[in-house]
Backbone as CSV, one residue per row, in Angstrom:
resi,resn,N_x,N_y,N_z,CA_x,CA_y,CA_z,C_x,C_y,C_z
1,MET,0.545,-0.908,-0.027,0.471,0.068,-0.317,0.372,1.192,0.255
2,SER,0.849,2.183,-1.128,1.635,3.414,-1.448,1.044,4.480,-0.161
3,THR,1.375,5.014,0.324,1.497,6.198,1.956,0.244,7.371,0.730
4,VAL,0.443,7.469,-0.097,-0.716,8.380,-0.870,-2.166,7.416,0.020
5,THR,-2.247,5.944,0.012,-3.552,5.280,-0.354,-3.578,5.827,1.502
6,GLY,-2.515,4.062,2.198,-2.696,4.771,3.336,-3.186,5.443,4.563
7,SER,-2.763,6.903,3.992,-3.166,8.139,4.890,-4.583,8.393,3.934
8,TRP,-4.581,8.011,2.843,-6.128,8.215,2.341,-7.388,7.564,2.740
9,ASN,-6.717,6.270,3.428,-7.569,5.659,4.969,-7.526,6.209,5.256
10,VAL,-7.390,6.441,6.397,-6.951,7.292,7.603,-8.352,8.306,7.014
11,ILE,-7.867,9.100,6.830,-9.040,10.666,6.134,-10.270,10.113,5.743
12,THR,-10.560,9.071,4.850,-11.556,8.623,4.640,-12.856,7.916,6.559
13,GLU,-11.579,7.896,7.032,-12.553,6.437,7.808,-13.099,7.835,8.777
14,PHE,-11.782,8.614,8.986,-12.096,9.637,10.182,-13.331,10.406,9.902
15,LEU,-13.160,11.046,8.087,-14.640,11.559,7.970,-15.861,10.835,7.770
16,GLY,-15.583,9.092,7.769,-17.094,8.665,7.630,-17.802,9.081,8.842
17,ALA,-16.240,8.492,10.090,-16.972,8.352,11.709,-17.572,9.365,12.409
18,HIS,-16.679,10.583,11.733,-17.085,12.247,11.702,-18.094,13.416,11.406
19,CYS,-17.754,12.927,10.001,-18.107,14.228,9.488,-18.473,13.603,7.908
20,PRO,-19.670,12.561,8.058,-20.366,12.227,6.592,-20.245,12.790,5.343
21,ASP,-21.516,13.389,5.978,-21.926,14.796,5.520,-19.936,15.044,3.612
22,VAL,-19.177,15.350,4.555,-17.854,16.133,4.136,-17.331,14.818,2.919
23,LEU,-17.259,13.555,3.767,-17.052,12.309,2.874,-17.770,11.886,2.070
24,ALA,-19.374,11.970,2.208,-20.398,11.689,1.210,-19.652,13.173,-0.323
25,ARG,-18.948,13.790,0.072,-18.509,14.924,-1.043,-17.211,14.788,-2.023
26,VAL,-16.788,14.582,-1.123,-15.414,13.229,-2.040,-15.336,12.494,-3.170
27,HIS,-15.066,13.093,-4.205,-15.417,13.316,-5.588,-14.719,10.883,-6.094
28,GLY,-15.341,10.876,-6.642,-14.618,9.306,-7.400,-13.610,9.648,-7.545
29,PRO,-12.793,8.288,-8.794,-11.456,8.432,-9.293,-11.026,9.185,-10.288
30,ALA,-10.077,9.837,-10.321,-10.088,10.379,-11.900,-9.944,9.486,-12.649
31,GLY,-9.158,9.333,-14.513,-10.090,8.309,-14.467,-8.686,8.423,-15.871
32,ALA,-7.747,7.608,-16.465,-6.418,7.961,-17.097,-6.668,9.004,-17.923
33,VAL,-7.678,8.895,-18.803,-7.936,10.422,-19.272,-7.409,11.361,-19.296
34,GLU,-8.289,11.490,-17.904,-8.119,13.056,-16.745,-6.920,13.350,-16.861
35,LEU,-5.661,12.160,-16.695,-4.593,12.562,-16.264,-3.695,13.226,-17.461
36,ARG,-4.021,11.896,-17.864,-3.630,12.261,-19.408,-3.131,13.606,-19.894
37,LEU,-4.743,14.457,-19.605,-4.924,15.942,-19.791,-3.481,16.876,-19.756
38,VAL,-4.212,16.399,-18.333,-3.440,17.398,-17.530,-2.208,17.286,-17.350
39,GLU,-1.304,15.838,-18.027,-0.269,16.296,-18.344,0.566,16.738,-19.592
40,GLN,-0.642,16.902,-20.098,-0.366,17.806,-21.909,0.083,18.420,-21.346
41,THR,-1.883,19.206,-21.040,-1.563,20.235,-20.985,-0.622,21.260,-19.999
42,VAL,0.442,20.640,-19.110,0.738,21.170,-18.529,3.002,20.634,-19.410
43,GLY,2.613,19.666,-19.481,3.241,19.821,-20.684,4.941,18.987,-19.668
44,ARG,4.163,18.150,-18.507,5.282,17.928,-17.352,4.608,16.757,-16.753
45,PRO,5.471,15.088,-16.373,4.773,14.623,-16.565,4.492,14.682,-15.014
46,LEU,2.976,14.415,-14.334,2.314,14.311,-12.682,3.563,13.555,-12.004
47,PRO,4.352,14.313,-10.554,4.599,13.551,-9.800,3.451,11.864,-9.146
48,ASP,3.932,11.076,-8.522,3.282,10.197,-8.466,1.851,10.003,-7.303
49,ASP,3.133,11.118,-6.715,2.172,10.665,-5.572,0.349,11.169,-5.283
50,LEU,0.639,12.652,-6.578,-0.984,13.319,-7.115,-1.386,12.693,-7.710
51,ALA,-0.300,12.092,-8.980,-1.674,10.702,-9.550,-2.657,9.645,-9.061
52,ASP,-1.740,9.333,-8.268,-2.117,8.480,-6.950,-3.527,9.049,-6.032
53,TRP,-3.161,10.415,-5.641,-3.878,10.983,-5.495,-5.687,10.568,-6.289
54,TRP,-4.952,11.875,-7.211,-5.981,11.317,-7.966,-6.757,11.125,-8.169
55,ARG,-6.793,8.971,-9.150,-7.215,7.871,-8.621,-7.641,7.034,-8.109
56,LEU,-7.226,7.609,-6.844,-8.021,7.889,-5.604,-9.777,8.281,-5.325
57,ALA,-9.349,9.705,-5.054,-10.491,10.079,-5.488,-10.117,11.708,-5.962
58,ASP,-11.280,11.971,-6.931,-10.386,13.421,-7.662,-11.236,15.017,-6.912
59,GLY,-10.487,15.737,-6.522,-11.173,16.115,-5.771,-12.552,16.482,-4.905
60,MET,-13.013,17.176,-4.144,-13.897,17.457,-2.961,-14.311,18.211,-2.989
61,ASP,-16.083,18.954,-2.890,-16.433,19.606,-2.576,-16.431,19.869,-0.937
62,GLY,-15.414,19.845,0.048,-15.087,20.710,0.680,-13.510,21.720,1.611
63,VAL,-13.938,21.046,3.076,-12.374,21.928,3.351,-11.853,20.637,3.915
64,LEU,-10.020,19.934,2.979,-10.058,18.858,3.666,-8.682,20.082,4.310
65,ILE,-7.904,20.759,3.964,-6.473,20.270,4.402,-6.175,21.711,5.177
66,PRO,-5.395,22.697,6.154,-5.669,23.902,6.119,-4.583,24.743,5.714
67,MET,-5.265,26.302,5.465,-6.414,26.708,6.512,-7.833,26.251,5.955
68,LEU,-8.387,26.385,4.762,-9.820,25.780,4.411,-9.244,25.995,2.707
69,PHE,-8.081,25.048,2.682,-8.168,24.178,1.244,-9.065,22.911,1.140
70,ARG,-9.453,23.060,-0.127,-10.250,22.227,-0.583,-9.412,21.791,-2.115
71,PRO,-9.492,20.449,-2.199,-8.922,19.637,-3.229,-9.515,19.115,-4.513
72,LEU,-8.950,20.386,-5.534,-9.392,20.560,-6.819,-9.206,19.146,-7.370
73,SER,-10.254,18.968,-8.515,-10.164,17.879,-9.286,-9.145,17.155,-10.638
74,ALA,-8.559,16.833,-10.774,-7.908,16.945,-12.071,-8.042,18.487,-13.566
75,THR,-10.109,18.125,-13.260,-10.340,19.173,-14.746,-10.132,20.325,-13.923
76,GLY,-11.048,20.539,-12.501,-10.097,21.801,-12.315,-8.976,22.272,-11.538
77,ALA,-8.003,21.625,-11.856,-6.847,22.504,-11.501,-6.539,22.977,-12.904
78,LEU,-7.539,21.657,-14.134,-6.810,22.244,-15.968,-7.552,23.539,-15.569
79,GLY,-8.343,23.632,-15.400,-9.032,24.815,-15.077,-8.139,26.305,-14.422
80,GLY,-7.846,26.397,-13.068,-7.583,27.365,-11.935,-6.198,26.970,-12.887
81,TYR,-5.445,26.538,-13.390,-3.635,26.155,-14.277,-3.893,27.582,-15.832
82,ARG,-4.933,27.340,-16.544,-5.398,28.097,-17.654,-5.721,29.589,-16.919
83,THR,-6.782,29.720,-15.334,-6.550,31.347,-15.855,-5.702,31.556,-14.939
84,MET,-5.123,31.082,-14.313,-3.501,31.533,-13.105,-2.117,31.853,-14.789
85,ILE,-2.389,30.474,-16.063,-1.728,30.937,-16.912,-1.886,32.290,-17.646
86,ALA,-3.091,32.742,-17.799,-3.562,33.941,-18.807,-3.087,35.083,-17.568
87,ALA,-3.672,35.109,-16.106,-3.255,35.999,-15.760,-1.920,36.401,-15.587
88,GLY,-0.784,35.551,-15.383,0.099,35.609,-14.991,0.805,36.553,-15.548
89,SER,0.347,36.243,-17.532,0.789,36.751,-18.396,0.889,38.128,-18.214
90,GLU,0.212,39.180,-17.368,-0.211,40.155,-17.353,0.686,40.924,-16.179
91,ALA,1.524,39.636,-15.331,2.336,40.933,-14.914,2.969,40.704,-15.093
92,PRO,3.544,42.567,-14.664,4.756,43.514,-14.388,6.176,42.588,-15.911
93,GLY,7.117,41.931,-16.586,7.963,42.012,-16.452,7.972,40.414,-16.863
94,TYR,6.258,39.605,-17.038,6.540,39.038,-17.617,7.324,38.703,-19.378
95,GLY,7.594,37.327,-19.682,8.980,36.862,-20.052,10.312,37.751,-20.074
96,GLY,10.064,38.266,-19.083,11.274,38.934,-19.358,12.833,38.324,-18.813
97,PRO,13.773,39.606,-18.054,15.140,37.751,-17.574,14.815,37.069,-15.622
98,SER,13.660,37.882,-15.623,13.978,36.820,-14.331,12.812,36.336,-14.267
99,TYR,12.061,36.455,-15.509,11.140,35.490,-15.687,11.575,34.395,-16.382
100,ARG,12.817,34.332,-16.644,12.961,33.163,-17.692,14.272,32.554,-16.827
101,GLU,14.373,33.184,-15.544,15.758,33.065,-14.350,14.255,31.898,-13.409
102,HIS,13.294,32.735,-13.447,11.689,31.445,-12.492,11.941,30.142,-13.088
103,LEU,11.626,31.000,-14.759,11.708,29.103,-15.669,12.597,28.454,-15.363
104,ALA,13.377,28.655,-14.865,14.825,28.143,-15.030,14.703,27.522,-13.468
105,ALA,14.983,28.269,-13.018,14.575,27.688,-11.393,14.659,26.465,-11.051
106,PRO,15.742,25.774,-10.127,14.662,24.278,-9.344,13.595,24.002,-9.020
107,ALA,12.559,22.685,-9.060,12.071,22.844,-8.593,11.826,24.074,-6.761
108,GLY,10.620,24.354,-6.612,11.163,24.884,-5.154,11.695,26.175,-5.039
109,THR,12.389,26.692,-5.760,13.202,27.558,-5.645,11.531,29.391,-5.439
110,VAL,11.993,29.677,-4.263,10.159,31.094,-4.403,11.202,31.927,-5.291
111,CYS,9.697,32.827,-5.604,9.046,33.805,-7.273,8.294,35.017,-6.508
112,ARG,8.969,35.666,-6.220,8.206,36.632,-5.477,8.007,38.014,-6.414
113,HIS,7.513,38.215,-7.860,7.538,38.780,-8.890,6.387,38.532,-9.315
114,GLY,5.383,38.397,-8.477,3.955,38.195,-9.510,4.290,36.949,-10.852
115,PHE,4.500,36.587,-10.844,4.835,35.554,-12.103,3.262,34.490,-11.773
116,TRP,2.915,33.779,-12.342,2.553,32.150,-12.639,3.318,31.894,-13.086
117,LEU,4.541,30.492,-13.186,4.782,29.681,-13.288,4.309,28.304,-13.963
118,PRO,4.321,27.978,-15.253,4.062,28.059,-16.895,3.964,25.426,-15.915
119,GLN,5.667,25.964,-15.122,5.270,24.428,-14.283,4.796,24.024,-13.117
120,TRP,3.680,24.619,-12.715,3.273,25.354,-11.887,1.770,24.529,-11.508
121,LEU,0.982,23.557,-10.862,-0.177,23.317,-11.010,-0.379,23.666,-10.088
122,PRO,-2.207,23.999,-9.705,-3.157,24.235,-8.798,-3.163,22.536,-8.292
123,ILE,-3.624,22.416,-6.807,-4.479,21.524,-6.640,-5.498,21.737,-5.490
124,ALA,-5.116,22.482,-4.800,-5.778,22.905,-3.847,-6.682,24.573,-4.417
125,THR,-7.746,24.782,-3.426,-8.548,26.544,-3.692,-9.593,26.584,-2.542
126,ASP,-9.292,27.699,-1.839,-9.610,28.507,-0.696,-11.010,28.902,-0.614
127,LEU,-11.344,28.591,-2.422,-12.921,29.369,-2.506,-12.357,31.662,-2.658
128,GLY,-11.541,31.560,-2.410,-11.231,32.871,-3.054,-10.074,32.985,-3.783
129,THR,-9.053,33.503,-2.989,-7.810,34.351,-3.733,-6.522,33.303,-3.388
130,HIS,-6.309,32.792,-2.574,-5.452,31.345,-2.400,-5.313,30.464,-2.806
131,LEU,-4.266,30.083,-3.783,-3.510,28.282,-4.286,-3.200,27.286,-2.943
132,LEU,-2.658,26.033,-3.573,-1.668,25.262,-3.152,-1.887,24.796,-4.582
133,PHE,-0.279,24.644,-4.873,0.239,24.017,-5.849,1.286,22.841,-5.310
134,VAL,1.704,22.669,-6.965,2.566,21.467,-7.300,3.552,22.377,-7.941
135,ASP,4.985,22.196,-7.244,5.763,22.721,-8.591,6.595,21.440,-9.214
136,LEU,6.378,21.904,-10.530,6.195,20.719,-11.520,8.611,20.642,-12.413
137,ARG,8.256,22.112,-11.790,10.225,22.223,-13.203,10.542,21.288,-11.838
138,PRO,12.123,20.889,-12.917,12.479,19.763,-12.293,13.676,19.765,-11.069
139,GLY,14.365,18.895,-10.617,15.055,19.342,-9.671,14.790,18.377,-8.469
140,PRO,15.134,18.477,-7.314,15.276,17.302,-6.365,13.530,18.238,-5.543
141,ASP,13.391,19.126,-5.587,12.086,19.078,-5.035,11.217,19.298,-6.002
142,PHE,11.013,18.573,-6.944,10.009,17.638,-8.269,8.590,17.520,-7.450
143,GLY,6.942,18.392,-6.936,6.763,17.350,-7.182,5.799,18.137,-5.322
144,CYS,6.551,19.612,-5.040,6.434,20.027,-4.245,5.332,20.562,-4.205
145,VAL,4.582,21.230,-2.591,2.990,21.965,-2.206,3.627,23.380,-2.115
146,SER,3.044,24.732,-2.456,3.806,25.280,-1.723,2.274,26.347,-2.349
147,GLY,1.974,27.701,-1.841,0.868,27.998,-1.620,1.232,29.185,-2.647
148,ILE,0.463,30.225,-3.174,0.833,31.501,-3.505,-1.031,32.067,-3.496
149,ASP,-0.723,33.897,-3.215,-2.205,34.797,-3.133,-2.649,34.812,-3.638
150,GLU,-3.284,36.280,-4.132,-4.496,36.400,-5.074,-2.856,37.506,-5.682
151,HIS,-2.297,38.453,-5.133,-1.835,39.006,-5.520,-0.111,38.093,-6.174
152,ARG,-0.269,36.940,-6.390,0.752,36.499,-7.222,1.843,36.498,-6.122
153,GLU,1.989,36.629,-4.936,2.836,36.276,-4.228,3.115,34.484,-4.404
154,HIS,4.218,34.196,-4.150,4.288,32.984,-3.657,4.879,32.993,-2.297
155,ASP,4.596,31.517,-1.486,5.457,31.036,-0.308,6.017,30.299,-0.353
156,ASN,7.225,30.309,1.003,7.686,28.745,0.295,7.243,28.304,0.326
157,ARG,8.373,26.696,0.124,7.628,25.375,0.060,6.818,24.931,1.535
158,LEU,5.746,24.632,0.936,4.793,23.778,2.272,5.624,22.923,2.924
159,TRP,5.307,21.331,1.593,5.756,20.385,2.483,6.357,19.728,0.881
160,PRO,7.089,18.304,1.823,8.264,18.473,-0.200,7.017,17.986,-0.949
161,ASP,6.260,17.058,-0.998,5.181,16.050,-1.713,3.357,16.604,-1.478
162,VAL,2.631,15.549,-2.405,1.491,16.069,-1.782,1.487,14.915,-0.740
163,ALA,2.360,14.117,-1.106,2.011,12.294,0.120,2.141,12.650,1.266
164,ALA,3.190,13.814,1.550,3.599,14.290,3.175,2.191,14.806,3.716
165,MET,2.303,15.906,2.645,0.950,16.559,2.796,-0.097,15.582,3.221
166,LEU,-0.851,14.986,2.683,-1.664,13.911,3.273,-1.306,13.356,4.159
167,ALA,0.031,12.880,4.566,0.669,12.080,5.891,0.302,13.197,7.236
168,GLU,0.119,14.544,6.621,0.562,15.352,8.348,-1.317,15.968,8.734
169,VAL,-2.195,15.411,6.956,-3.932,15.817,7.294,-4.492,14.258,8.187
170,ALA,-4.279,13.157,7.582,-4.079,12.154,8.227,-4.164,12.033,9.962
171,ALA,-2.516,12.409,10.409,-2.304,12.255,11.339,-3.514,13.035,12.234
172,ALA,-3.302,14.065,11.928,-4.089,15.198,13.079,-5.137,14.406,12.598
173,MET,-5.335,14.073,11.833,-7.559,12.535,12.292,-7.113,11.192,12.654
174,ARG,-6.391,11.146,12.799,-5.556,10.218,13.704,-5.513,10.008,15.824
175,ASP,-4.088,11.207,15.786,-4.295,11.471,17.453,-3.902,12.981,17.176
176,GLY,-4.672,14.005,16.416,-3.938,15.027,16.412,-3.041,16.068,16.243
177,THR,-2.254,15.283,15.854,-1.650,16.282,15.551,-1.385,17.950,14.900
178,PRO,-1.078,18.919,15.405,-1.124,19.892,14.458,-0.379,20.064,13.660
179,VAL,-1.188,20.713,12.476,-0.668,20.472,10.590,0.010,21.574,10.485
180,ARG,1.206,22.505,10.873,1.255,23.893,10.511,1.072,24.382,11.795
181,GLY,1.317,23.901,12.255,0.859,24.727,14.101,-1.033,24.957,13.801
182,TYR,-2.019,24.746,13.000,-2.710,24.408,12.876,-3.820,23.189,13.871
183,LEU,-4.819,23.628,14.910,-5.597,21.934,15.078,-6.704,21.886,13.912
184,LEU,-7.187,21.220,13.577,-8.597,20.045,13.046,-9.584,20.141,14.069
185,GLU,-10.359,20.403,13.331,-12.218,21.279,13.929,-12.934,20.418,13.022
186,ALA,-13.356,18.715,13.588,-14.665,18.147,12.304,-15.981,18.176,13.415
187,GLY,-16.841,18.641,12.705,-18.218,18.408,13.245,-18.768,17.670,12.283
188,ALA,-19.979,17.818,12.623,-21.345,17.299,11.552,-21.451,18.414,10.117
189,ASP,-21.049,19.315,10.424,-20.646,20.739,9.328,-19.888,20.785,8.530
190,GLY,-18.705,20.199,8.538,-16.888,19.815,8.055,-16.516,20.127,9.411
191,ILE,-14.894,20.169,8.510,-14.400,20.391,8.995,-13.352,22.378,8.992
192,ARG,-12.746,22.290,10.690,-12.104,23.806,10.127,-10.607,23.252,10.870
193,TRP,-9.614,24.146,10.885,-8.481,24.436,11.734,-8.248,26.063,11.787
194,GLY,-8.524,25.836,13.152,-7.720,26.683,13.905,-6.716,26.609,14.787
195,TRP,-6.221,27.620,15.365,-5.114,27.545,16.353,-5.135,26.991,17.483
């Protein structure tokens, strides 16, 4: 059993026991066609752990990841990707030396110039102005998870990969371990992450 599968089993068992309405909002698995379309559109292979997660659940309509992030489906990720590519092309300096420098930098390198790089794939949204994304640039941190806000200000790497992110969420559900300082609160109305 993969790390992703083990973590996902803990997460779905917890949701079934504590938030069955939230579990009902977990989507079924993504198909091979959807995953290929994401890879073709982005022009990069998906990290194995992200592909494994989407094969288990193609997103969900509810908060799962701290603070208020909802996992995107493969199709939702593509929609977010296309939106951010279009918006990012309007950033000052787009296509210039700094932009090209960030394109060539290894995965996990912070970008603070308001760019959206074509090697970044959204995986979760707060339905507002923030996204979590996987960094598909080559390098040892390929597949790391970072965040970005409405000003396209890139956070430092939050997790080394999707598997680590899900493992932390599963640990919070299993034994109350905080995730990035946030404590899980679960009830009939869903999941919240508080201080």
